[in-house]
C-alpha positions, 0 to 999 in steps of 0.5 A, a space after each residue: 500500499 502506498 500513501 495515495 491509496 491510504 489517504 483515499 481509503 482513510 478519506 472514504 472511511 471518514 465520510 462514510 463514518 460521518 454518514 452512519 453517525 449523522 444517521 444514527 446520532 445526529 445530523 451535526 456528524 455531517 460536519 465531519 463530511 464537510 471538513 473532509 471535503 474541505 481538506 481534500 480540496 485544499 490538498 488538491 490546490 496546495 499539494 499538502 495533505 496532513 494525512 499523507 504526511 502522517 501516513 509518510 511518517 508511519 513509513 508508507 512509500 509515496 505514490 505519484 500524487 504525494 511525491 515530494 520529488 515534483 
């Protein structure tokens, strides 16, 4: 697994989790979905993704999207 796949999987998991929590607990959990969406948008513009940095420190290899050599 590389950083790209880990970030996409983590973002997808967070969106699904917030949808389930919004359904079962409170619609306020949709704020988590908004946060994930804003973070993905910010990462696409700036090239910096906090989750990618964390996964990199955990030892995952860079994929083409978060390759620091570009």
